[in-house]
MIZA-814005 format. One record per residue (C-alpha): residue number from 1; residue in three letters; x, y, z. Coordinates in pm, 1 decimal, decimal comma. Each point is the difference from the previous one (the first is absolute). Layout:
<volos>
tifi: NUM; fifi: ALA; x: X; y: Y; z: Z
...
</volos>
This chain:
<volos>
tifi: 1; fifi: MET; x: 13430,9; y: 6316,3; z: 8711,8
tifi: 2; fifi: ILE; x: -296,9; y: -48,3; z: -201,9
tifi: 3; fifi: GLU; x: -115,1; y: 115,4; z: 403,7
tifi: 4; fifi: LYS; x: 167,3; y: 309,0; z: 6,1
tifi: 5; fifi: LEU; x: -114,5; y: 67,8; z: -371,1
tifi: 6; fifi: MET; x: -356,5; y: -7,3; z: 92,9
tifi: 7; fifi: GLU; x: 50,9; y: 205,7; z: 254,0
tifi: 8; fifi: ARG; x: 195,8; y: 282,4; z: -135,3
tifi: 9; fifi: MET; x: -290,8; y: -12,0; z: -276,9
tifi: 10; fifi: MET; x: -254,8; y: -3,2; z: 228,6
tifi: 11; fifi: LYS; x: 134,2; y: 297,0; z: 163,1
tifi: 12; fifi: LYS; x: 32,4; y: 169,3; z: -327,9
tifi: 13; fifi: LYS; x: -345,4; y: 3,2; z: -68,3
tifi: 14; fifi: LYS; x: -88,1; y: 88,7; z: 366,0
tifi: 15; fifi: ILE; x: 201,2; y: 314,5; z: -76,1
tifi: 16; fifi: GLU; x: -149,9; y: 75,9; z: -337,8
tifi: 17; fifi: SER; x: -377,9; y: -56,4; z: 174,6
tifi: 18; fifi: MET; x: 100,4; y: 280,6; z: 221,1
tifi: 19; fifi: THR; x: 141,1; y: 225,4; z: -245,9
tifi: 20; fifi: LYS; x: -308,3; y: -43,2; z: -212,1
tifi: 21; fifi: LYS; x: -246,4; y: 83,4; z: 283,5
tifi: 22; fifi: MET; x: 227,0; y: 268,8; z: 108,4
tifi: 23; fifi: ALA; x: -24,1; y: 181,7; z: -353,9
tifi: 24; fifi: SER; x: -365,7; y: -85,6; z: -7,3
tifi: 25; fifi: GLU; x: -41,0; y: 248,2; z: 322,6
tifi: 26; fifi: MET; x: 72,7; y: 350,8; z: 36,6
tifi: 27; fifi: MET; x: 126,8; y: 44,8; z: 313,6
tifi: 28; fifi: ILE; x: 134,4; y: 350,3; z: 175,4
tifi: 29; fifi: THR; x: 191,6; y: 52,9; z: 333,9
tifi: 30; fifi: ILE; x: -157,2; y: 250,9; z: 279,0
tifi: 31; fifi: GLU; x: 208,2; y: 117,6; z: 262,9
tifi: 32; fifi: LEU; x: -201,1; y: 101,9; z: 290,3
tifi: 33; fifi: ALA; x: 207,0; y: 104,8; z: 381,3
tifi: 34; fifi: THR; x: 245,0; y: -266,6; z: 27,5
tifi: 35; fifi: LYS; x: -180,8; y: -274,4; z: -206,8
tifi: 36; fifi: LYS; x: 36,2; y: -91,1; z: -390,5
tifi: 37; fifi: TYR; x: -342,5; y: -161,6; z: -161,8
tifi: 38; fifi: GLN; x: 10,2; y: -138,1; z: -322,9
tifi: 39; fifi: VAL; x: -342,0; y: 3,5; z: -158,6
tifi: 40; fifi: ASN; x: -180,9; y: -166,5; z: -231,8
tifi: 41; fifi: ILE; x: -183,0; y: 206,2; z: -249,4
tifi: 42; fifi: SER; x: -83,6; y: -266,9; z: -232,4
tifi: 43; fifi: LYS; x: -282,4; y: -122,7; z: 231,4
tifi: 44; fifi: PRO; x: -245,0; y: 273,2; z: 88,6
tifi: 45; fifi: MET; x: -297,9; y: -88,0; z: 230,6
tifi: 46; fifi: SER; x: -272,3; y: 171,3; z: -25,7
tifi: 47; fifi: LEU; x: -221,8; y: 41,4; z: 350,4
tifi: 48; fifi: ALA; x: -292,0; y: 183,5; z: -214,6
tifi: 49; fifi: ILE; x: -352,4; y: -181,2; z: 5,1
tifi: 50; fifi: THR; x: -118,9; y: -3,7; z: -372,4
tifi: 51; fifi: VAL; x: -283,3; y: 174,5; z: -20,0
tifi: 52; fifi: GLU; x: -246,4; y: -100,5; z: -247,3
tifi: 53; fifi: PHE; x: -269,2; y: 288,4; z: -48,4
tifi: 54; fifi: MET; x: -353,2; y: -37,8; z: -21,1
tifi: 55; fifi: SER; x: -135,0; y: 40,0; z: -352,1
tifi: 56; fifi: ASN; x: -289,9; y: 231,8; z: -107,9
tifi: 57; fifi: LYS; x: -158,7; y: -368,1; z: -36,8
tifi: 58; fifi: SER; x: -33,8; y: -21,4; z: 317,9
tifi: 59; fifi: THR; x: -324,0; y: 49,6; z: 200,7
tifi: 60; fifi: SER; x: 122,7; y: 29,5; z: 365,5
tifi: 61; fifi: ASN; x: 298,3; y: -40,9; z: 216,8
tifi: 62; fifi: ASP; x: -114,2; y: -392,8; z: 65,6
tifi: 63; fifi: ASP; x: 113,9; y: 14,1; z: -344,9
tifi: 64; fifi: ALA; x: 327,8; y: 112,5; z: 28,5
tifi: 65; fifi: VAL; x: 344,3; y: -229,9; z: -99,8
tifi: 66; fifi: SER; x: 272,6; y: -9,9; z: 205,6
tifi: 67; fifi: GLN; x: 116,8; y: 316,9; z: 194,9
tifi: 68; fifi: PRO; x: -10,8; y: 36,5; z: 353,8
tifi: 69; fifi: ASN; x: -235,3; y: 238,2; z: 194,3
tifi: 70; fifi: HIS; x: 21,9; y: 224,8; z: 315,9
tifi: 71; fifi: PHE; x: -267,5; y: 198,1; z: 191,8
tifi: 72; fifi: SER; x: -262,6; y: -102,8; z: -244,4
tifi: 73; fifi: ALA; x: 89,7; y: 244,4; z: -272,6
tifi: 74; fifi: SER; x: -57,3; y: 8,2; z: -365,0
tifi: 75; fifi: PHE; x: 149,5; y: -282,7; z: -213,4
tifi: 76; fifi: ALA; x: 271,0; y: 85,6; z: -219,3
tifi: 77; fifi: ALA; x: -158,3; y: 35,1; z: -346,9
tifi: 78; fifi: SER; x: 117,0; y: 12,8; z: -361,9
tifi: 79; fifi: LYS; x: -238,1; y: 116,7; z: -286,0
tifi: 80; fifi: PRO; x: 131,9; y: 139,2; z: -368,0
tifi: 81; fifi: MET; x: 16,8; y: 350,8; z: -77,2
tifi: 82; fifi: GLN; x: -253,7; y: 171,8; z: -190,6
tifi: 83; fifi: VAL; x: 17,0; y: 328,4; z: -226,8
tifi: 84; fifi: GLY; x: -234,8; y: 37,2; z: -336,7
tifi: 85; fifi: ASP; x: 18,5; y: -266,8; z: -237,6
tifi: 86; fifi: PHE; x: 312,3; y: -178,8; z: 212,4
tifi: 87; fifi: ILE; x: -4,9; y: -270,7; z: 219,3
tifi: 88; fifi: GLY; x: 311,8; y: -134,9; z: 189,7
tifi: 89; fifi: ASP; x: -102,9; y: -387,1; z: -45,5
tifi: 90; fifi: THR; x: 125,0; y: -169,5; z: -297,3
tifi: 91; fifi: GLN; x: -244,1; y: -258,0; z: 85,8
tifi: 92; fifi: GLN; x: -269,3; y: 264,7; z: -80,2
tifi: 93; fifi: GLY; x: 151,6; y: 110,4; z: -306,5
tifi: 94; fifi: GLY; x: 253,6; y: 221,6; z: 175,3
tifi: 95; fifi: SER; x: 318,8; y: 64,2; z: -164,4
tifi: 96; fifi: CYS; x: 213,9; y: -65,5; z: 325,0
tifi: 97; fifi: ASN; x: -81,8; y: -75,1; z: 336,5
tifi: 98; fifi: VAL; x: -52,2; y: 339,1; z: 216,6
tifi: 99; fifi: ASN; x: -107,8; y: -69,5; z: 354,1
tifi: 100; fifi: GLU; x: -116,8; y: 244,5; z: 249,5
tifi: 101; fifi: LEU; x: 75,9; y: -114,4; z: 372,7
tifi: 102; fifi: THR; x: -178,2; y: 61,2; z: 310,2
tifi: 103; fifi: ILE; x: 224,4; y: -103,6; z: 336,2
tifi: 104; fifi: ASN; x: 23,3; y: 89,6; z: 357,3
tifi: 105; fifi: PRO; x: 367,6; y: -74,7; z: 72,3
tifi: 106; fifi: HIS; x: -81,8; y: -16,4; z: 364,4
tifi: 107; fifi: CYS; x: -249,7; y: -312,7; z: -11,4
tifi: 108; fifi: ASN; x: 14,0; y: -161,3; z: -355,5
tifi: 109; fifi: GLY; x: 377,4; y: -143,3; z: 17,8
tifi: 110; fifi: THR; x: 377,9; y: 48,3; z: 82,3
tifi: 111; fifi: HIS; x: 66,9; y: 375,3; z: 51,4
tifi: 112; fifi: THR; x: 235,2; y: 274,8; z: 151,4
tifi: 113; fifi: GLU; x: -62,3; y: 232,7; z: 222,2
tifi: 114; fifi: THR; x: 138,1; y: 335,7; z: 111,0
tifi: 115; fifi: ILE; x: -26,7; y: 219,0; z: 272,9
tifi: 116; fifi: ALA; x: -214,3; y: 183,1; z: -212,4
tifi: 117; fifi: HIS; x: -279,1; y: -274,0; z: 127,0
tifi: 118; fifi: ILE; x: -27,3; y: 155,4; z: 354,3
tifi: 119; fifi: CYS; x: 98,8; y: 377,7; z: -92,0
tifi: 120; fifi: ASP; x: -178,4; y: 300,2; z: -147,6
tifi: 121; fifi: PHE; x: 154,7; y: 59,1; z: -365,4
tifi: 122; fifi: ASN; x: 56,4; y: 326,6; z: -17,8
tifi: 123; fifi: HIS; x: 257,0; y: -65,5; z: 284,6
tifi: 124; fifi: GLU; x: 365,9; y: 49,1; z: -105,0
tifi: 125; fifi: LEU; x: 102,5; y: -341,8; z: 146,1
tifi: 126; fifi: SER; x: -301,3; y: -190,5; z: -130,5
tifi: 127; fifi: THR; x: 193,4; y: -206,4; z: -254,7
tifi: 128; fifi: THR; x: -175,7; y: -172,0; z: -251,4
tifi: 129; fifi: ILE; x: 50,4; y: -313,4; z: -223,4
tifi: 130; fifi: ALA; x: 181,7; y: 224,7; z: -286,0
tifi: 131; fifi: ASP; x: 223,9; y: 185,3; z: 247,6
tifi: 132; fifi: ILE; x: 167,3; y: -341,0; z: 187,0
tifi: 133; fifi: ASN; x: 356,3; y: -14,7; z: -80,8
tifi: 134; fifi: LEU; x: 105,5; y: -360,6; z: 29,9
tifi: 135; fifi: ALA; x: 303,7; y: -192,1; z: -54,7
tifi: 136; fifi: PRO; x: -30,6; y: -309,9; z: -334,2
tifi: 137; fifi: LEU; x: 135,1; y: -273,6; z: 316,8
tifi: 138; fifi: ILE; x: -108,9; y: 35,4; z: 350,8
tifi: 139; fifi: PRO; x: 148,1; y: -255,0; z: 258,4
tifi: 140; fifi: CYS; x: -323,9; y: -196,7; z: 99,7
tifi: 141; fifi: LEU; x: -83,7; y: -261,2; z: 269,0
tifi: 142; fifi: LEU; x: -279,5; y: -217,1; z: -28,6
tifi: 143; fifi: VAL; x: -131,3; y: -197,6; z: 275,5
tifi: 144; fifi: SER; x: -316,6; y: -200,0; z: 81,7
tifi: 145; fifi: ILE; x: -213,4; y: 105,9; z: 287,0
tifi: 146; fifi: LYS; x: -327,8; y: -198,3; z: 153,7
tifi: 147; fifi: PRO; x: -209,0; y: 244,1; z: 160,6
tifi: 148; fifi: ILE; x: -100,6; y: -93,4; z: 335,9
tifi: 149; fifi: ALA; x: -349,6; y: 99,6; z: 201,8
tifi: 150; fifi: ALA; x: 7,3; y: 348,4; z: 133,0
tifi: 151; fifi: SER; x: -85,1; y: -187,8; z: 336,4
tifi: 152; fifi: ASP; x: 309,1; y: -180,6; z: 40,0
tifi: 153; fifi: SER; x: 212,6; y: 291,7; z: -57,4
tifi: 154; fifi: ILE; x: 110,2; y: 297,7; z: 197,4
tifi: 155; fifi: ASP; x: -28,8; y: 269,9; z: -333,1
tifi: 156; fifi: SER; x: -244,1; y: 241,9; z: 6,7
tifi: 157; fifi: TYR; x: -190,5; y: 192,0; z: -258,4
tifi: 158; fifi: THR; x: -211,0; y: 290,1; z: -42,5
tifi: 159; fifi: PRO; x: -276,8; y: -30,1; z: 1,9
tifi: 160; fifi: ALA; x: -44,0; y: -255,6; z: 258,9
tifi: 161; fifi: LEU; x: 79,0; y: -358,1; z: -98,4
tifi: 162; fifi: VAL; x: -312,7; y: -217,1; z: -9,8
tifi: 163; fifi: LYS; x: -69,2; y: -386,0; z: -10,5
tifi: 164; fifi: GLY; x: 67,3; y: -134,1; z: -342,2
tifi: 165; fifi: ASP; x: 281,4; y: 235,6; z: -68,8
tifi: 166; fifi: ARG; x: 332,8; y: -144,7; z: -111,3
tifi: 167; fifi: LEU; x: 335,9; y: 161,1; z: 6,0
tifi: 168; fifi: ILE; x: 348,9; y: 2,5; z: -120,0
tifi: 169; fifi: THR; x: 180,4; y: 81,7; z: 282,4
tifi: 170; fifi: CYS; x: 314,1; y: 163,0; z: 124,3
tifi: 171; fifi: ALA; x: 174,0; y: -309,6; z: 147,1
tifi: 172; fifi: ALA; x: -80,0; y: -167,8; z: -338,7
tifi: 173; fifi: LEU; x: 195,6; y: 263,2; z: -151,5
tifi: 174; fifi: GLU; x: 275,9; y: 13,8; z: 234,0
tifi: 175; fifi: SER; x: 67,1; y: -391,1; z: -11,8
tifi: 176; fifi: LEU; x: 48,1; y: 31,5; z: -379,1
tifi: 177; fifi: LEU; x: 203,7; y: 287,6; z: -40,0
tifi: 178; fifi: GLU; x: 248,0; y: -6,3; z: 273,2
tifi: 179; fifi: ASN; x: 266,6; y: -123,4; z: -189,7
tifi: 180; fifi: TYR; x: -11,4; y: 257,0; z: -278,3
tifi: 181; fifi: SER; x: 141,6; y: 303,4; z: 21,8
tifi: 182; fifi: ASN; x: -211,0; y: 366,9; z: -84,7
tifi: 183; fifi: GLU; x: 176,1; y: 28,4; z: -350,4
tifi: 184; fifi: GLN; x: -139,2; y: -353,6; z: -71,6
tifi: 185; fifi: LEU; x: -307,2; y: 128,2; z: 105,6
tifi: 186; fifi: GLN; x: -83,1; y: 257,9; z: -252,1
tifi: 187; fifi: ALA; x: -338,0; y: -182,2; z: -168,9
tifi: 188; fifi: LEU; x: -198,4; y: -261,3; z: 194,0
tifi: 189; fifi: VAL; x: -220,6; y: -226,5; z: -145,6
tifi: 190; fifi: ILE; x: -220,4; y: -245,5; z: 206,5
tifi: 191; fifi: ARG; x: -196,0; y: -294,1; z: -104,6
tifi: 192; fifi: THR; x: -242,9; y: -81,8; z: 235,9
tifi: 193; fifi: LEU; x: -106,9; y: -396,7; z: 94,0
tifi: 194; fifi: PRO; x: -166,7; y: -197,0; z: -128,9
tifi: 195; fifi: ASN; x: 54,3; y: 87,1; z: -363,9
tifi: 196; fifi: ASN; x: -147,0; y: -109,4; z: -285,1
tifi: 197; fifi: LYS; x: -108,3; y: 158,8; z: -345,5
tifi: 198; fifi: ASP; x: -379,0; y: 132,4; z: 125,1
tifi: 199; fifi: LYS; x: 188,0; y: 302,4; z: 115,6
tifi: 200; fifi: CYS; x: -17,5; y: 66,1; z: -377,8
tifi: 201; fifi: ALA; x: -344,6; y: 43,3; z: 7,7
tifi: 202; fifi: GLN; x: -133,7; y: 14,4; z: 323,5
tifi: 203; fifi: ALA; x: -270,3; y: 284,4; z: 144,5
tifi: 204; fifi: TYR; x: 92,5; y: 119,1; z: 287,5
tifi: 205; fifi: ASN; x: -314,5; y: 102,1; z: 203,7
tifi: 206; fifi: GLN; x: -181,5; y: 37,9; z: 333,7
tifi: 207; fifi: ASN; x: -57,3; y: -387,7; z: -92,3
tifi: 208; fifi: ASN; x: 396,3; y: -47,0; z: -61,6
tifi: 209; fifi: GLN; x: 202,6; y: 200,9; z: 212,4
tifi: 210; fifi: PRO; x: 379,2; y: -11,9; z: -68,1
tifi: 211; fifi: PRO; x: 262,8; y: -14,3; z: 278,1
tifi: 212; fifi: PHE; x: 153,2; y: 382,2; z: 21,2
tifi: 213; fifi: PHE; x: 287,3; y: 178,8; z: 202,8
tifi: 214; fifi: SER; x: 40,1; y: 70,8; z: 355,1
tifi: 215; fifi: ARG; x: 129,5; y: 327,6; z: 116,4
tifi: 216; fifi: GLU; x: 332,9; y: -119,9; z: 149,0
tifi: 217; fifi: ALA; x: 43,6; y: -206,0; z: -326,4
tifi: 218; fifi: ILE; x: -0,3; y: 292,1; z: -180,3
tifi: 219; fifi: LEU; x: 201,3; y: 210,0; z: 255,7
tifi: 220; fifi: TYR; x: 269,6; y: -281,3; z: -10,9
tifi: 221; fifi: LEU; x: 20,3; y: 6,5; z: -412,3
tifi: 222; fifi: ASN; x: 76,8; y: 385,5; z: 93,6
tifi: 223; fifi: GLU; x: 257,3; y: -51,7; z: 254,3
tifi: 224; fifi: ARG; x: 134,3; y: -228,8; z: -315,5
tifi: 225; fifi: SER; x: 40,9; y: 239,3; z: -239,0
tifi: 226; fifi: VAL; x: -282,7; y: -192,2; z: -223,2
tifi: 227; fifi: GLU; x: -54,6; y: 260,8; z: -302,4
tifi: 228; fifi: HIS; x: -246,4; y: -259,5; z: -219,5
tifi: 229; fifi: LEU; x: -230,4; y: -208,3; z: 133,5
tifi: 230; fifi: LEU; x: -141,1; y: -248,3; z: -184,5
tifi: 231; fifi: VAL; x: -265,8; y: -230,6; z: 93,3
tifi: 232; fifi: ASP; x: -272,0; y: -254,7; z: -132,1
tifi: 233; fifi: ILE; x: -276,7; y: 124,1; z: 198,6
tifi: 234; fifi: PRO; x: -220,6; y: 321,0; z: -148,2
tifi: 235; fifi: SER; x: 92,2; y: 182,7; z: 279,6
tifi: 236; fifi: LEU; x: 220,1; y: 74,5; z: 278,7
tifi: 237; fifi: ASP; x: -282,8; y: 105,1; z: 223,2
tifi: 238; fifi: ARG; x: -310,4; y: -194,8; z: 97,5
tifi: 239; fifi: LEU; x: -279,0; y: 7,6; z: -235,4
tifi: 240; fifi: HIS; x: -243,8; y: 225,0; z: 226,4
tifi: 241; fifi: ASP; x: 196,6; y: 189,8; z: 170,6
tifi: 242; fifi: ASP; x: -216,1; y: 345,5; z: 21,8
tifi: 243; fifi: GLY; x: 210,3; y: 146,8; z: -258,0
tifi: 244; fifi: LEU; x: 306,9; y: 69,5; z: 218,5
tifi: 245; fifi: LEU; x: 247,0; y: -204,9; z: -222,2
tifi: 246; fifi: THR; x: 248,2; y: -17,5; z: 309,1
tifi: 247; fifi: CYS; x: 272,6; y: -250,9; z: -111,3
tifi: 248; fifi: HIS; x: 27,2; y: 271,3; z: -339,7
tifi: 249; fifi: HIS; x: 37,7; y: 253,6; z: 243,6
tifi: 250; fifi: LEU; x: 295,1; y: -133,8; z: 196,0
tifi: 251; fifi: PHE; x: 188,3; y: -154,8; z: -272,3
tifi: 252; fifi: TRP; x: -3,7; y: 399,8; z: -197,2
tifi: 253; fifi: GLN; x: 11,7; y: 109,3; z: 374,8
tifi: 254; fifi: VAL; x: -270,4; y: 282,7; z: -72,5
tifi: 255; fifi: GLU; x: -179,9; y: 89,7; z: 318,6
tifi: 256; fifi: GLU; x: -328,0; y: -215,5; z: 20,7
tifi: 257; fifi: GLY; x: -317,9; y: 222,0; z: -104,6
tifi: 258; fifi: GLN; x: 216,9; y: 218,1; z: -199,7
tifi: 259; fifi: HIS; x: 63,4; y: 10,0; z: -369,2
tifi: 260; fifi: GLN; x: 317,9; y: 194,5; z: -24,4
tifi: 261; fifi: ALA; x: 351,4; y: -157,9; z: -47,9
tifi: 262; fifi: ASN; x: 283,4; y: 127,1; z: 193,5
tifi: 263; fifi: LYS; x: 279,7; y: -174,7; z: -35,9
tifi: 264; fifi: ARG; x: 178,6; y: 76,4; z: -330,4
tifi: 265; fifi: ASN; x: 235,4; y: -345,6; z: 5,9
tifi: 266; fifi: LEU; x: -319,7; y: -234,3; z: 21,6
tifi: 267; fifi: VAL; x: -196,1; y: 137,8; z: -285,1
tifi: 268; fifi: ASN; x: 165,6; y: -288,8; z: -256,4
tifi: 269; fifi: LYS; x: -129,4; y: -258,4; z: 215,4
tifi: 270; fifi: THR; x: -240,7; y: -269,6; z: -163,2
tifi: 271; fifi: ILE; x: -269,8; y: -226,9; z: 100,2
tifi: 272; fifi: THR; x: -93,6; y: -288,1; z: -254,1
tifi: 273; fifi: GLU; x: -301,3; y: -224,9; z: 84,0
tifi: 274; fifi: MET; x: -141,8; y: -261,8; z: -187,6
tifi: 275; fifi: VAL; x: 297,4; y: -187,9; z: -84,8
tifi: 276; fifi: PHE; x: 10,2; y: -354,3; z: -65,9
tifi: 277; fifi: ILE; x: 280,4; y: -237,0; z: 47,3
tifi: 278; fifi: ASP; x: 16,5; y: -335,1; z: -112,2
tifi: 279; fifi: ASN; x: 94,7; y: -261,2; z: 235,5
tifi: 280; fifi: HIS; x: 314,6; y: -95,7; z: -245,8
tifi: 281; fifi: ILE; x: 121,9; y: 331,5; z: 89,2
tifi: 282; fifi: SER; x: 226,3; y: -76,3; z: 347,7
tifi: 283; fifi: ASP; x: 51,7; y: 230,6; z: 262,5
tifi: 284; fifi: GLY; x: 297,0; y: 142,8; z: -4,8
tifi: 285; fifi: TYR; x: 226,9; y: 309,8; z: -174,1
tifi: 286; fifi: TYR; x: -92,4; y: 171,4; z: -310,0
tifi: 287; fifi: PHE; x: 58,5; y: 305,1; z: -190,2
tifi: 288; fifi: LEU; x: -341,8; y: 195,2; z: -111,6
tifi: 289; fifi: ASN; x: -89,3; y: 156,0; z: -250,4
tifi: 290; fifi: LEU; x: -341,9; y: 200,6; z: 32,2
tifi: 291; fifi: GLN; x: -176,2; y: 103,6; z: -312,5
tifi: 292; fifi: MET; x: -272,0; y: 256,3; z: -6,4
tifi: 293; fifi: PRO; x: -123,4; y: 254,2; z: -241,3
tifi: 294; fifi: ALA; x: 60,3; y: 397,6; z: -17,6
tifi: 295; fifi: PHE; x: -361,7; y: 92,9; z: 169,9
tifi: 296; fifi: ILE; x: -53,3; y: 286,7; z: 177,4
tifi: 297; fifi: SER; x: -208,0; y: -180,1; z: 259,2
tifi: 298; fifi: ASP; x: 33,7; y: -127,6; z: 351,2
tifi: 299; fifi: ALA; x: -14,5; y: -386,4; z: -161,4
tifi: 300; fifi: ALA; x: 62,7; y: -167,4; z: -282,6
tifi: 301; fifi: PRO; x: 27,6; y: -347,6; z: -136,8
tifi: 302; fifi: SER; x: 319,6; y: -161,6; z: 39,2
tifi: 303; fifi: ARG; x: 230,5; y: -259,5; z: -130,2
tifi: 304; fifi: PRO; x: 219,5; y: -146,4; z: 291,9
tifi: 305; fifi: VAL; x: 310,9; y: -216,4; z: -140,4
tifi: 306; fifi: LEU; x: 252,8; y: -200,2; z: 225,6
tifi: 307; fifi: TYR; x: 328,7; y: -88,1; z: -128,5
tifi: 308; fifi: SER; x: 196,8; y: -256,0; z: 198,6
tifi: 309; fifi: CYS; x: 363,3; y: 31,7; z: 115,3
tifi: 310; fifi: THR; x: 289,5; y: -175,1; z: 190,1
tifi: 311; fifi: ILE; x: 261,1; y: 145,7; z: 224,8
tifi: 312; fifi: LEU; x: 328,5; y: 18,9; z: -158,1
tifi: 313; fifi: ALA; x: 329,2; y: -121,6; z: 210,8
tifi: 314; fifi: THR; x: 185,3; y: 309,9; z: 51,0
tifi: 315; fifi: GLU; x: 364,6; y: -4,4; z: -32,3
tifi: 316; fifi: PRO; x: 173,8; y: 76,7; z: 354,3
tifi: 317; fifi: SER; x: 209,5; y: 331,9; z: 14,0
tifi: 318; fifi: TYR; x: 343,3; y: 29,4; z: 120,0
tifi: 319; fifi: GLU; x: 156,7; y: 290,8; z: 163,3
tifi: 320; fifi: THR; x: 352,9; y: 90,7; z: -181,5
</volos>
């Protein structure tokens, strides 16, 4: 009798605990193709690298604080606004803080690019960040890949591969994506291995060249209808590629060497570079919220956010 009573009490406590947990979490249901997903929007997981701006008190790039850097560009910097007697710094006697920021979106942190990155701005299909039309939640797969030496792959690149190049290959992507439908791959996040927080302040240059994608890898992603590609490297392309940006051209299907878009259905595709995916975020299926400012620009700082999800059991249908 006592055992049964204790069992009931434990069961009641478990139910109360589960109910309390569900009440504190906001869930939504999304129907995609033939599946239904329960998405937990109470626990956002940001993939954006936090950028700590170099202040005007710093004397050189060597004094910069935590921010990544690509192509030896100037560091992102901040200084108080000054107009007449007004200074936007409370520590210098100002009434409030008003900072002027200097940033290169492509080289100073997490950023999203549009087809305008490689196309003439005055072209009718050269979509800018302000023009991009995104769903608030996008089906998204996160995978981890260890780049390999180019000499160990049959894949190619333009210009020709050289000793020391490391590739994200078509074969690696095929093995990871084969069990997912094209509908599930509207967005793809790629974490390169090894993965550590040094990426958040990494300087990519001639002495520290990151891996990049092969031609075949990008062509495969196009076959799989990937619309939004997010990577933790500073570029899809090799650091020094003779200015060809081969993989960018392939992704947006813009003829190599040309700067005019020719396919209207591709202008909403985006590339997001320099994300950081913490190791506590597991590979798997998520929904993505890609946050960007309304800049009339080919690129802008961005904040990609992942939300975990579970597939809901579907009820069998019966013909009558």
